[in-house]
PDB file with SEQRES, HELIX, SHEET and CRYST1 records, atoms N, CA, C and O in Angstrom:
SEQRES   1 A   74  MET ALA GLN LEU HIS CYS TYR VAL PRO ASP GLN VAL ALA          
SEQRES   2 A   74  ARG LYS LEU LYS GLN LYS ALA ASP ASN ALA HIS LEU SER          
SEQRES   3 A   74  VAL SER LYS TYR LEU ALA ARG LEU ILE LYS LYS GLU ILE          
SEQRES   4 A   74  GLY ASP ASP TRP PRO GLU ASN TYR PHE ASP VAL PHE GLY          
SEQRES   5 A   74  SER TRP GLU GLY ARG PRO LEU GLU ARG PRO GLU GLN GLY          
SEQRES   6 A   74  SER LEU GLU LYS ARG GLU ASP PHE GLN                          
HELIX    1 AA1 ASP A   10  ASN A   22  1                                  13    
HELIX    2 AA2 VAL A   27  ILE A   39  1                                  13    
HELIX    3 AA3 TYR A   47  VAL A   50  5                                   4    
CRYST1    1.000    1.000    1.000  90.00  90.00  90.00 P 1           1          
ATOM      1  N   MET A   1     -18.328 -19.459  20.324  1.00  0.00           N  
ATOM      2  CA  MET A   1     -17.763 -18.139  20.142  1.00  0.00           C  
ATOM      3  C   MET A   1     -17.600 -17.513  21.440  1.00  0.00           C  
ATOM      4  O   MET A   1     -18.501 -17.567  22.277  1.00  0.00           O  
ATOM      5  N   ALA A   2     -16.467 -16.907  21.659  1.00  0.00           N  
ATOM      6  CA  ALA A   2     -16.122 -16.247  22.989  1.00  0.00           C  
ATOM      7  C   ALA A   2     -16.838 -14.938  23.118  1.00  0.00           C  
ATOM      8  O   ALA A   2     -17.059 -14.244  22.126  1.00  0.00           O  
ATOM      9  N   GLN A   3     -17.216 -14.579  24.365  1.00  0.00           N  
ATOM     10  CA  GLN A   3     -17.812 -13.305  24.722  1.00  0.00           C  
ATOM     11  C   GLN A   3     -16.677 -12.539  25.408  1.00  0.00           C  
ATOM     12  O   GLN A   3     -15.916 -13.094  26.201  1.00  0.00           O  
ATOM     13  N   LEU A   4     -16.589 -11.248  25.078  1.00  0.00           N  
ATOM     14  CA  LEU A   4     -15.624 -10.367  25.731  1.00  0.00           C  
ATOM     15  C   LEU A   4     -16.384  -9.297  26.344  1.00  0.00           C  
ATOM     16  O   LEU A   4     -17.414  -8.858  25.833  1.00  0.00           O  
ATOM     17  N   HIS A   5     -15.871  -8.848  27.484  1.00  0.00           N  
ATOM     18  CA  HIS A   5     -16.465  -7.679  28.211  1.00  0.00           C  
ATOM     19  C   HIS A   5     -15.375  -6.577  28.395  1.00  0.00           C  
ATOM     20  O   HIS A   5     -14.230  -6.887  28.725  1.00  0.00           O  
ATOM     21  N   CYS A   6     -15.738  -5.332  28.183  1.00  0.00           N  
ATOM     22  CA  CYS A   6     -14.843  -4.268  28.347  1.00  0.00           C  
ATOM     23  C   CYS A   6     -15.507  -3.047  28.901  1.00  0.00           C  
ATOM     24  O   CYS A   6     -16.730  -2.927  28.814  1.00  0.00           O  
ATOM     25  N   TYR A   7     -14.779  -2.159  29.452  1.00  0.00           N  
ATOM     26  CA  TYR A   7     -15.338  -0.954  29.977  1.00  0.00           C  
ATOM     27  C   TYR A   7     -14.766   0.248  29.225  1.00  0.00           C  
ATOM     28  O   TYR A   7     -13.554   0.346  29.033  1.00  0.00           O  
ATOM     29  N   VAL A   8     -15.592   1.109  28.825  1.00  0.00           N  
ATOM     30  CA  VAL A   8     -15.260   2.331  28.136  1.00  0.00           C  
ATOM     31  C   VAL A   8     -15.960   3.517  28.784  1.00  0.00           C  
ATOM     32  O   VAL A   8     -16.976   3.355  29.460  1.00  0.00           O  
ATOM     33  N   PRO A   9     -15.411   4.706  28.574  1.00  0.00           N  
ATOM     34  CA  PRO A   9     -16.195   5.861  29.066  1.00  0.00           C  
ATOM     35  C   PRO A   9     -17.464   6.071  28.338  1.00  0.00           C  
ATOM     36  O   PRO A   9     -17.588   5.702  27.170  1.00  0.00           O  
ATOM     37  N   ASP A  10     -18.474   6.694  29.042  1.00  0.00           N  
ATOM     38  CA  ASP A  10     -19.757   6.806  28.371  1.00  0.00           C  
ATOM     39  C   ASP A  10     -19.706   7.506  27.081  1.00  0.00           C  
ATOM     40  O   ASP A  10     -20.409   7.133  26.142  1.00  0.00           O  
ATOM     41  N   GLN A  11     -18.906   8.502  26.994  1.00  0.00           N  
ATOM     42  CA  GLN A  11     -18.784   9.244  25.667  1.00  0.00           C  
ATOM     43  C   GLN A  11     -18.308   8.307  24.594  1.00  0.00           C  
ATOM     44  O   GLN A  11     -18.847   8.332  23.487  1.00  0.00           O  
ATOM     45  N   VAL A  12     -17.338   7.492  24.863  1.00  0.00           N  
ATOM     46  CA  VAL A  12     -16.873   6.542  23.841  1.00  0.00           C  
ATOM     47  C   VAL A  12     -17.996   5.539  23.485  1.00  0.00           C  
ATOM     48  O   VAL A  12     -18.143   5.155  22.324  1.00  0.00           O  
ATOM     49  N   ALA A  13     -18.779   5.123  24.490  1.00  0.00           N  
ATOM     50  CA  ALA A  13     -19.912   4.178  24.253  1.00  0.00           C  
ATOM     51  C   ALA A  13     -20.929   4.800  23.362  1.00  0.00           C  
ATOM     52  O   ALA A  13     -21.462   4.137  22.473  1.00  0.00           O  
ATOM     53  N   ARG A  14     -21.221   6.074  23.575  1.00  0.00           N  
ATOM     54  CA  ARG A  14     -22.142   6.800  22.705  1.00  0.00           C  
ATOM     55  C   ARG A  14     -21.685   6.898  21.248  1.00  0.00           C  
ATOM     56  O   ARG A  14     -22.467   6.686  20.321  1.00  0.00           O  
ATOM     57  N   LYS A  15     -20.415   7.221  21.068  1.00  0.00           N  
ATOM     58  CA  LYS A  15     -19.903   7.293  19.746  1.00  0.00           C  
ATOM     59  C   LYS A  15     -19.872   5.945  19.047  1.00  0.00           C  
ATOM     60  O   LYS A  15     -20.116   5.842  17.845  1.00  0.00           O  
ATOM     61  N   LEU A  16     -19.567   4.918  19.823  1.00  0.00           N  
ATOM     62  CA  LEU A  16     -19.610   3.556  19.274  1.00  0.00           C  
ATOM     63  C   LEU A  16     -20.960   3.202  18.872  1.00  0.00           C  
ATOM     64  O   LEU A  16     -21.134   2.698  17.762  1.00  0.00           O  
ATOM     65  N   LYS A  17     -21.956   3.418  19.676  1.00  0.00           N  
ATOM     66  CA  LYS A  17     -23.330   3.194  19.309  1.00  0.00           C  
ATOM     67  C   LYS A  17     -23.758   3.884  18.022  1.00  0.00           C  
ATOM     68  O   LYS A  17     -24.386   3.290  17.146  1.00  0.00           O  
ATOM     69  N   GLN A  18     -23.402   5.135  17.942  1.00  0.00           N  
ATOM     70  CA  GLN A  18     -23.657   5.976  16.770  1.00  0.00           C  
ATOM     71  C   GLN A  18     -23.140   5.306  15.510  1.00  0.00           C  
ATOM     72  O   GLN A  18     -23.851   5.117  14.523  1.00  0.00           O  
ATOM     73  N   LYS A  19     -21.782   4.934  15.603  1.00  0.00           N  
ATOM     74  CA  LYS A  19     -21.177   4.369  14.453  1.00  0.00           C  
ATOM     75  C   LYS A  19     -21.796   3.028  14.077  1.00  0.00           C  
ATOM     76  O   LYS A  19     -21.944   2.733  12.891  1.00  0.00           O  
ATOM     77  N   ALA A  20     -22.164   2.206  15.072  1.00  0.00           N  
ATOM     78  CA  ALA A  20     -22.808   0.943  14.755  1.00  0.00           C  
ATOM     79  C   ALA A  20     -24.158   1.187  14.099  1.00  0.00           C  
ATOM     80  O   ALA A  20     -24.523   0.492  13.151  1.00  0.00           O  
ATOM     81  N   ASP A  21     -24.901   2.169  14.598  1.00  0.00           N  
ATOM     82  CA  ASP A  21     -26.169   2.492  14.002  1.00  0.00           C  
ATOM     83  C   ASP A  21     -26.037   2.939  12.591  1.00  0.00           C  
ATOM     84  O   ASP A  21     -26.852   2.559  11.750  1.00  0.00           O  
ATOM     85  N   ASN A  22     -25.006   3.763  12.280  1.00  0.00           N  
ATOM     86  CA  ASN A  22     -24.775   4.245  10.956  1.00  0.00           C  
ATOM     87  C   ASN A  22     -24.402   3.159   9.965  1.00  0.00           C  
ATOM     88  O   ASN A  22     -24.599   3.273   8.756  1.00  0.00           O  
ATOM     89  N   ALA A  23     -23.834   2.065  10.562  1.00  0.00           N  
ATOM     90  CA  ALA A  23     -23.414   0.864   9.758  1.00  0.00           C  
ATOM     91  C   ALA A  23     -24.511  -0.151   9.654  1.00  0.00           C  
ATOM     92  O   ALA A  23     -24.373  -1.186   9.003  1.00  0.00           O  
ATOM     93  N   HIS A  24     -25.660   0.178  10.340  1.00  0.00           N  
ATOM     94  CA  HIS A  24     -26.799  -0.763  10.440  1.00  0.00           C  
ATOM     95  C   HIS A  24     -26.399  -2.028  11.097  1.00  0.00           C  
ATOM     96  O   HIS A  24     -26.869  -3.080  10.663  1.00  0.00           O  
ATOM     97  N   LEU A  25     -25.606  -2.034  12.069  1.00  0.00           N  
ATOM     98  CA  LEU A  25     -25.069  -3.183  12.806  1.00  0.00           C  
ATOM     99  C   LEU A  25     -25.290  -3.077  14.287  1.00  0.00           C  
ATOM    100  O   LEU A  25     -25.368  -1.960  14.798  1.00  0.00           O  
ATOM    101  N   SER A  26     -25.396  -4.161  15.004  1.00  0.00           N  
ATOM    102  CA  SER A  26     -25.389  -4.099  16.416  1.00  0.00           C  
ATOM    103  C   SER A  26     -24.019  -3.682  16.907  1.00  0.00           C  
ATOM    104  O   SER A  26     -23.018  -3.804  16.201  1.00  0.00           O  
ATOM    105  N   VAL A  27     -23.996  -3.203  18.090  1.00  0.00           N  
ATOM    106  CA  VAL A  27     -22.681  -2.749  18.654  1.00  0.00           C  
ATOM    107  C   VAL A  27     -21.726  -3.979  18.653  1.00  0.00           C  
ATOM    108  O   VAL A  27     -20.560  -3.846  18.282  1.00  0.00           O  
ATOM    109  N   SER A  28     -22.215  -5.158  19.063  1.00  0.00           N  
ATOM    110  CA  SER A  28     -21.445  -6.355  19.125  1.00  0.00           C  
ATOM    111  C   SER A  28     -20.834  -6.654  17.748  1.00  0.00           C  
ATOM    112  O   SER A  28     -19.624  -6.855  17.644  1.00  0.00           O  
ATOM    113  N   LYS A  29     -21.632  -6.684  16.725  1.00  0.00           N  
ATOM    114  CA  LYS A  29     -21.170  -7.044  15.338  1.00  0.00           C  
ATOM    115  C   LYS A  29     -20.193  -5.942  14.848  1.00  0.00           C  
ATOM    116  O   LYS A  29     -19.221  -6.247  14.158  1.00  0.00           O  
ATOM    117  N   TYR A  30     -20.462  -4.631  15.214  1.00  0.00           N  
ATOM    118  CA  TYR A  30     -19.556  -3.626  14.806  1.00  0.00           C  
ATOM    119  C   TYR A  30     -18.193  -3.796  15.435  1.00  0.00           C  
ATOM    120  O   TYR A  30     -17.160  -3.696  14.772  1.00  0.00           O  
ATOM    121  N   LEU A  31     -18.211  -4.060  16.751  1.00  0.00           N  
ATOM    122  CA  LEU A  31     -16.912  -4.153  17.400  1.00  0.00           C  
ATOM    123  C   LEU A  31     -16.166  -5.471  16.907  1.00  0.00           C  
ATOM    124  O   LEU A  31     -14.940  -5.512  16.804  1.00  0.00           O  
ATOM    125  N   ALA A  32     -16.957  -6.490  16.625  1.00  0.00           N  
ATOM    126  CA  ALA A  32     -16.295  -7.741  16.089  1.00  0.00           C  
ATOM    127  C   ALA A  32     -15.587  -7.439  14.819  1.00  0.00           C  
ATOM    128  O   ALA A  32     -14.461  -7.892  14.615  1.00  0.00           O  
ATOM    129  N   ARG A  33     -16.273  -6.609  13.867  1.00  0.00           N  
ATOM    130  CA  ARG A  33     -15.634  -6.213  12.583  1.00  0.00           C  
ATOM    131  C   ARG A  33     -14.307  -5.435  12.844  1.00  0.00           C  
ATOM    132  O   ARG A  33     -13.262  -5.682  12.242  1.00  0.00           O  
ATOM    133  N   LEU A  34     -14.448  -4.469  13.802  1.00  0.00           N  
ATOM    134  CA  LEU A  34     -13.231  -3.610  14.071  1.00  0.00           C  
ATOM    135  C   LEU A  34     -12.091  -4.484  14.587  1.00  0.00           C  
ATOM    136  O   LEU A  34     -10.940  -4.282  14.200  1.00  0.00           O  
ATOM    137  N   ILE A  35     -12.398  -5.473  15.471  1.00  0.00           N  
ATOM    138  CA  ILE A  35     -11.318  -6.339  16.006  1.00  0.00           C  
ATOM    139  C   ILE A  35     -10.776  -7.155  14.956  1.00  0.00           C  
ATOM    140  O   ILE A  35      -9.554  -7.241  14.836  1.00  0.00           O  
ATOM    141  N   LYS A  36     -11.631  -7.821  14.108  1.00  0.00           N  
ATOM    142  CA  LYS A  36     -11.165  -8.688  13.043  1.00  0.00           C  
ATOM    143  C   LYS A  36     -10.280  -7.842  12.055  1.00  0.00           C  
ATOM    144  O   LYS A  36      -9.253  -8.304  11.556  1.00  0.00           O  
ATOM    145  N   LYS A  37     -10.702  -6.691  11.829  1.00  0.00           N  
ATOM    146  CA  LYS A  37      -9.881  -5.827  10.846  1.00  0.00           C  
ATOM    147  C   LYS A  37      -8.523  -5.554  11.438  1.00  0.00           C  
ATOM    148  O   LYS A  37      -7.515  -5.570  10.731  1.00  0.00           O  
ATOM    149  N   GLU A  38      -8.490  -5.303  12.738  1.00  0.00           N  
ATOM    150  CA  GLU A  38      -7.173  -4.916  13.385  1.00  0.00           C  
ATOM    151  C   GLU A  38      -6.262  -6.183  13.619  1.00  0.00           C  
ATOM    152  O   GLU A  38      -5.041  -6.131  13.476  1.00  0.00           O  
ATOM    153  N   ILE A  39      -6.890  -7.238  13.963  1.00  0.00           N  
ATOM    154  CA  ILE A  39      -6.174  -8.433  14.323  1.00  0.00           C  
ATOM    155  C   ILE A  39      -6.157  -9.513  13.152  1.00  0.00           C  
ATOM    156  O   ILE A  39      -5.302 -10.397  13.113  1.00  0.00           O  
ATOM    157  N   GLY A  40      -7.095  -9.385  12.267  1.00  0.00           N  
ATOM    158  CA  GLY A  40      -7.362 -10.335  11.238  1.00  0.00           C  
ATOM    159  C   GLY A  40      -6.224 -11.155  10.700  1.00  0.00           C  
ATOM    160  O   GLY A  40      -5.067 -10.958  11.071  1.00  0.00           O  
ATOM    161  N   ASP A  41      -6.565 -12.102   9.798  1.00  0.00           N  
ATOM    162  CA  ASP A  41      -5.582 -12.960   9.185  1.00  0.00           C  
ATOM    163  C   ASP A  41      -5.095 -12.444   7.916  1.00  0.00           C  
ATOM    164  O   ASP A  41      -4.544 -13.210   7.126  1.00  0.00           O  
ATOM    165  N   ASP A  42      -5.263 -11.122   7.634  1.00  0.00           N  
ATOM    166  CA  ASP A  42      -4.814 -10.526   6.335  1.00  0.00           C  
ATOM    167  C   ASP A  42      -3.289 -10.473   6.343  1.00  0.00           C  
ATOM    168  O   ASP A  42      -2.606 -10.637   7.353  1.00  0.00           O  
ATOM    169  N   TRP A  43      -2.835 -10.234   5.150  1.00  0.00           N  
ATOM    170  CA  TRP A  43      -1.411  -9.983   4.939  1.00  0.00           C  
ATOM    171  C   TRP A  43      -1.019  -8.716   5.620  1.00  0.00           C  
ATOM    172  O   TRP A  43      -1.852  -7.811   5.676  1.00  0.00           O  
ATOM    173  N   PRO A  44       0.175  -8.558   6.147  1.00  0.00           N  
ATOM    174  CA  PRO A  44       0.608  -7.258   6.691  1.00  0.00           C  
ATOM    175  C   PRO A  44       0.530  -6.148   5.723  1.00  0.00           C  
ATOM    176  O   PRO A  44       0.623  -6.387   4.519  1.00  0.00           O  
ATOM    177  N   GLU A  45       0.361  -4.911   6.182  1.00  0.00           N  
ATOM    178  CA  GLU A  45       0.342  -3.711   5.293  1.00  0.00           C  
ATOM    179  C   GLU A  45       1.627  -3.658   4.481  1.00  0.00           C  
ATOM    180  O   GLU A  45       2.721  -3.867   5.006  1.00  0.00           O  
ATOM    181  N   ASN A  46       1.480  -3.383   3.231  1.00  0.00           N  
ATOM    182  CA  ASN A  46       2.627  -3.232   2.222  1.00  0.00           C  
ATOM    183  C   ASN A  46       3.376  -4.569   1.991  1.00  0.00           C  
ATOM    184  O   ASN A  46       4.490  -4.566   1.467  1.00  0.00           O  
ATOM    185  N   TYR A  47       2.776  -5.684   2.374  1.00  0.00           N  
ATOM    186  CA  TYR A  47       3.407  -7.022   2.255  1.00  0.00           C  
ATOM    187  C   TYR A  47       3.860  -7.231   0.756  1.00  0.00           C  
ATOM    188  O   TYR A  47       4.986  -7.649   0.486  1.00  0.00           O  
ATOM    189  N   PHE A  48       2.997  -6.941  -0.122  1.00  0.00           N  
ATOM    190  CA  PHE A  48       3.183  -7.373  -1.522  1.00  0.00           C  
ATOM    191  C   PHE A  48       4.074  -6.308  -2.225  1.00  0.00           C  
ATOM    192  O   PHE A  48       4.463  -6.520  -3.374  1.00  0.00           O  
ATOM    193  N   ASP A  49       4.397  -5.201  -1.580  1.00  0.00           N  
ATOM    194  CA  ASP A  49       5.202  -4.168  -2.262  1.00  0.00           C  
ATOM    195  C   ASP A  49       6.616  -4.661  -2.413  1.00  0.00           C  
ATOM    196  O   ASP A  49       7.307  -4.186  -3.314  1.00  0.00           O  
ATOM    197  N   VAL A  50       7.116  -5.603  -1.579  1.00  0.00           N  
ATOM    198  CA  VAL A  50       8.488  -6.075  -1.666  1.00  0.00           C  
ATOM    199  C   VAL A  50       8.715  -7.091  -2.899  1.00  0.00           C  
ATOM    200  O   VAL A  50       9.853  -7.342  -3.296  1.00  0.00           O  
ATOM    201  N   PHE A  51       7.620  -7.633  -3.452  1.00  0.00           N  
ATOM    202  CA  PHE A  51       7.864  -8.562  -4.563  1.00  0.00           C  
ATOM    203  C   PHE A  51       8.477  -7.876  -5.731  1.00  0.00           C  
ATOM    204  O   PHE A  51       8.030  -6.815  -6.168  1.00  0.00           O  
ATOM    205  N   GLY A  52       9.536  -8.510  -6.245  1.00  0.00           N  
ATOM    206  CA  GLY A  52      10.228  -7.949  -7.422  1.00  0.00           C  
ATOM    207  C   GLY A  52      11.283  -6.922  -7.055  1.00  0.00           C  
ATOM    208  O   GLY A  52      11.876  -6.283  -7.923  1.00  0.00           O  
ATOM    209  N   SER A  53      11.518  -6.768  -5.713  1.00  0.00           N  
ATOM    210  CA  SER A  53      12.450  -5.760  -5.301  1.00  0.00           C  
ATOM    211  C   SER A  53      13.786  -6.349  -4.912  1.00  0.00           C  
ATOM    212  O   SER A  53      14.545  -5.690  -4.201  1.00  0.00           O  
ATOM    213  N   TRP A  54      14.128  -7.611  -5.360  1.00  0.00           N  
ATOM    214  CA  TRP A  54      15.334  -8.232  -5.025  1.00  0.00           C  
ATOM    215  C   TRP A  54      16.432  -7.515  -5.759  1.00  0.00           C  
ATOM    216  O   TRP A  54      16.332  -7.267  -6.961  1.00  0.00           O  
ATOM    217  N   GLU A  55      17.555  -7.156  -4.988  1.00  0.00           N  
ATOM    218  CA  GLU A  55      18.610  -6.351  -5.562  1.00  0.00           C  
ATOM    219  C   GLU A  55      19.926  -7.176  -5.519  1.00  0.00           C  
ATOM    220  O   GLU A  55      20.967  -6.612  -5.858  1.00  0.00           O  
ATOM    221  N   GLY A  56      19.945  -8.358  -5.159  1.00  0.00           N  
ATOM    222  CA  GLY A  56      21.165  -9.224  -5.181  1.00  0.00           C  
ATOM    223  C   GLY A  56      21.431  -9.841  -6.559  1.00  0.00           C  
ATOM    224  O   GLY A  56      20.849  -9.439  -7.566  1.00  0.00           O  
ATOM    225  N   ARG A  57      22.317 -10.818  -6.567  1.00  0.00           N  
ATOM    226  CA  ARG A  57      22.513 -11.557  -7.867  1.00  0.00           C  
ATOM    227  C   ARG A  57      21.226 -12.178  -8.295  1.00  0.00           C  
ATOM    228  O   ARG A  57      20.376 -12.531  -7.477  1.00  0.00           O  
ATOM    229  N   PRO A  58      21.085 -12.315  -9.654  1.00  0.00           N  
ATOM    230  CA  PRO A  58      19.878 -13.027 -10.129  1.00  0.00           C  
ATOM    231  C   PRO A  58      19.792 -14.326  -9.587  1.00  0.00           C  
ATOM    232  O   PRO A  58      20.788 -15.032  -9.427  1.00  0.00           O  
ATOM    233  N   LEU A  59      18.487 -14.718  -9.257  1.00  0.00           N  
ATOM    234  CA  LEU A  59      18.306 -16.069  -8.699  1.00  0.00           C  
ATOM    235  C   LEU A  59      18.269 -17.065  -9.872  1.00  0.00           C  
ATOM    236  O   LEU A  59      17.641 -16.777 -10.891  1.00  0.00           O  
ATOM    237  N   GLU A  60      18.927 -18.230  -9.749  1.00  0.00           N  
ATOM    238  CA  GLU A  60      18.938 -19.188 -10.714  1.00  0.00           C  
ATOM    239  C   GLU A  60      18.338 -20.471 -10.150  1.00  0.00           C  
ATOM    240  O   GLU A  60      18.670 -20.907  -9.047  1.00  0.00           O  
ATOM    241  N   ARG A  61      17.450 -21.059 -10.938  1.00  0.00           N  
ATOM    242  CA  ARG A  61      16.836 -22.357 -10.561  1.00  0.00           C  
ATOM    243  C   ARG A  61      17.749 -23.487 -11.016  1.00  0.00           C  
ATOM    244  O   ARG A  61      18.129 -23.546 -12.185  1.00  0.00           O  
ATOM    245  N   PRO A  62      18.107 -24.390 -10.093  1.00  0.00           N  
ATOM    246  CA  PRO A  62      19.039 -25.471 -10.532  1.00  0.00           C  
ATOM    247  C   PRO A  62      18.209 -26.445 -11.481  1.00  0.00           C  
ATOM    248  O   PRO A  62      16.978 -26.411 -11.479  1.00  0.00           O  
ATOM    249  N   GLU A  63      18.887 -27.259 -12.241  1.00  0.00           N  
ATOM    250  CA  GLU A  63      18.335 -28.245 -13.122  1.00  0.00           C  
ATOM    251  C   GLU A  63      17.386 -29.110 -12.330  1.00  0.00           C  
ATOM    252  O   GLU A  63      17.743 -29.549 -11.237  1.00  0.00           O  
ATOM    253  N   GLN A  64      16.162 -29.384 -12.841  1.00  0.00           N  
ATOM    254  CA  GLN A  64      15.178 -30.178 -12.130  1.00  0.00           C  
ATOM    255  C   GLN A  64      15.203 -31.627 -12.431  1.00  0.00           C  
ATOM    256  O   GLN A  64      14.651 -32.406 -11.654  1.00  0.00           O  
ATOM    257  N   GLY A  65      15.820 -32.064 -13.535  1.00  0.00           N  
ATOM    258  CA  GLY A  65      15.919 -33.482 -13.808  1.00  0.00           C  
ATOM    259  C   GLY A  65      14.506 -33.926 -14.380  1.00  0.00           C  
ATOM    260  O   GLY A  65      13.649 -33.083 -14.644  1.00  0.00           O  
ATOM    261  N   SER A  66      14.306 -35.252 -14.555  1.00  0.00           N  
ATOM    262  CA  SER A  66      13.112 -35.706 -15.144  1.00  0.00           C  
ATOM    263  C   SER A  66      12.335 -36.362 -14.056  1.00  0.00           C  
ATOM    264  O   SER A  66      12.840 -36.722 -12.993  1.00  0.00           O  
ATOM    265  N   LEU A  67      11.029 -36.503 -14.389  1.00  0.00           N  
ATOM    266  CA  LEU A  67      10.001 -37.133 -13.476  1.00  0.00           C  
ATOM    267  C   LEU A  67      10.070 -38.653 -13.576  1.00  0.00           C  
ATOM    268  O   LEU A  67      10.331 -39.198 -14.649  1.00  0.00           O  
ATOM    269  N   GLU A  68       9.844 -39.310 -12.499  1.00  0.00           N  
ATOM    270  CA  GLU A  68       9.790 -40.717 -12.536  1.00  0.00           C  
ATOM    271  C   GLU A  68       8.447 -41.165 -13.109  1.00  0.00           C  
ATOM    272  O   GLU A  68       7.458 -40.439 -13.007  1.00  0.00           O  
ATOM    273  N   LYS A  69       8.403 -42.389 -13.727  1.00  0.00           N  
ATOM    274  CA  LYS A  69       7.211 -42.920 -14.316  1.00  0.00           C  
ATOM    275  C   LYS A  69       6.449 -43.625 -13.147  1.00  0.00           C  
ATOM    276  O   LYS A  69       7.015 -44.458 -12.439  1.00  0.00           O  
ATOM    277  N   ARG A  70       5.169 -43.268 -12.977  1.00  0.00           N  
ATOM    278  CA  ARG A  70       4.334 -43.950 -11.956  1.00  0.00           C  
ATOM    279  C   ARG A  70       3.251 -44.709 -12.554  1.00  0.00           C  
ATOM    280  O   ARG A  70       2.782 -44.441 -13.660  1.00  0.00           O  
ATOM    281  N   GLU A  71       2.837 -45.718 -11.767  1.00  0.00           N  
ATOM    282  CA  GLU A  71       1.707 -46.576 -12.268  1.00  0.00           C  
ATOM    283  C   GLU A  71       0.406 -45.756 -12.203  1.00  0.00           C  
ATOM    284  O   GLU A  71       0.230 -44.893 -11.342  1.00  0.00           O  
ATOM    285  N   ASP A  72      -0.507 -46.065 -13.161  1.00  0.00           N  
ATOM    286  CA  ASP A  72      -1.772 -45.337 -13.179  1.00  0.00           C  
ATOM    287  C   ASP A  72      -2.702 -45.904 -12.110  1.00  0.00           C  
ATOM    288  O   ASP A  72      -2.567 -47.070 -11.739  1.00  0.00           O  
ATOM    289  N   PHE A  73      -3.658 -45.092 -11.600  1.00  0.00           N  
ATOM    290  CA  PHE A  73      -4.623 -45.540 -10.708  1.00  0.00           C  
ATOM    291  C   PHE A  73      -5.632 -46.490 -11.432  1.00  0.00           C  
ATOM    292  O   PHE A  73      -5.976 -46.294 -12.597  1.00  0.00           O  
ATOM    293  N   GLN A  74      -6.053 -47.458 -10.726  1.00  0.00           N  
ATOM    294  CA  GLN A  74      -7.051 -48.398 -11.367  1.00  0.00           C  
ATOM    295  C   GLN A  74      -8.468 -48.351 -10.612  1.00  0.00           C  
ATOM    296  O   GLN A  74      -9.399 -49.056 -11.001  1.00  0.00           O  
TER     297      GLN A  74                                                      
END                                                                             
């Protein structure tokens, strides 16, 4: 796991420590959660709001045909 170092004003550091204490976390874990939330692998904000909002011609699925017969596993 990578270690990061940064410099912040003393006042910011005090507020950060207070927030971490209130969350019952170390400053390191608190910062890691903030960073993960900001950068995380989640879907972008309002990503799912666009589903069902297609305004063009109705989408049509072409004929799929039939499946081929395969041998069973033995």
